[in-house]
N, C-alpha and C positions, 0 to 999 in steps of 0.2 A: 504494500500500500504506500503510495507516494505521500509526501508531507502535506501536499494540498488536499488530498483525499482525507487524510487524518484530521486536518483542521475542519473540513466540512462535517465529518462524523462527530467531532467534539462539539461543534457548534450546535448540531441537532440535539445532542445530549444535554448541553447547557440550556438550550431553549426549553426542553422538556422538564428540566429540573428547576426552571424559573430562576436561574442564576444570572442576575442582571449584569454584574460586573464582568463575568467571564463571557457572557453572550456579547456584550458591547465590544470587548477586546477582540474576540474572534471575528465579529462582523467587520471590525476595522481592518484586521489582517486580510480577510477575504476580499474586501473592497479594493485594497491596494494591490493584492495579487491579481485580481481580475483586470485592473487598470494596466498592470505590467504585462499581463498576458495579451491584451489587445494591442498594446504598443509594440510588442515584439513581432518580428517577422514570422517566426516559427509558430506562434500561437500556443506553444507548449512550454511550460516552465519546469525545469528539473529541480531537484531538491537543493542544489547549491544556490540557484537563483532565488528560490523561496527563502532560504536561510539568510541571504543578503538582504532581502526585503524586510524580513522580521528583525534582523539586526539594526537596520536603519530605523524602524519603528521604535525599537527598544531604546536606542540612543536618543531619538527625538523626545520620547517620553521622559527619560531621565533628565535631559536638559530642561524640559518644561517644568518638571517637578522642582529642580534646583531654582529655577526662576521664581516659581510660586513661593518657595520657602523664603527667598530673599525679600519678596514683597509682603511676607507675612500672611500668605494665604495657605495655611496648613491643610485646609479641607481640600482644595484643588490639588495640592501636592500629593496628598494621600490617594486621591482618585487616580492620578497619573501613575503612581507607584504600584497600585493594584493592577493596572493594565500592563505595566512593564513586567510584573511577576508572571502574568499569563503569557506574554511574549517569550519570556526566557524559558518557559517549559518546552518550547519547540526548537530551542537553540542547542547546539552541542555544548558539552561541559567545557568551561574555560580551563585553560592550562594553569597550573600553579607556577610560581616564580622559578622554582627549580626545574620544572619540566620545560619551561620556556627557554631557560638558559641552556639546557642540554640540547634542545632542538636547534637553537640558533648556532651553537658551537658546531653541531653536525653540518649545518648548512654552510657555515664559513669554511669548514674543512673540505666539503664537497666542491665549493666554488673556487677554492684556492686563494681566496682573498687574504691580504696581509696588511692592508692599510685603509685609512678612511677614504682614500681615493676610489676604492672599489665598493663603497657602501651601497651605491645604486644597484650594482649587480647582485649583492647579497640581499638587499631589500626586495628586489624583484622575485627572487627565488623564495624568500621567506614568506612574502605576502601570499604567494600561490599555495605553498605547503601548509601554512598555518591559518589560512582563511577560516574564519568562524571559530577558531579555537583560542585566539588571542586578539586583543585590540591592536590596531595598527600602530598607535602611539607607543604602546608597551614594546612591540617588536622593534620599532625604530630606536627606542632608548636602549634596549638590550644590545642591538647591533652596534650602536655607537660605543657603548661601554666595552664591548669585547674587542672591537677593532682599534680602540684608542691605545 
């Protein structure tokens, strides 16, 4: 079962259970996925594209929650964080700091990079291999630290 089909099934279940928060979050995911599907030339999204869309939604939700907290709107921040929690259920588990360090070291060895001049080459490989498992900023920080 594809991730898109899983989201549809979970949406049906949440609607039957009258779970407003989960239903709203899943409808949001489904809406954005349908928009992405119609915008793409192939009209089919694979799981990696679905994960990218959900990651983007989760990041936007987290950013919005932080803004709401800064403005003193804890109620709206809590709503956003509930949605982010639902989004994260469909994302792969994030790597720990130690796992990320080991993965980046392996990528640096594989690429043969030895200086900061080759950071772009390492980042290209790391971004592809670690997509969805680690945040791009965390990957970049780790690559900089290990190449410096």
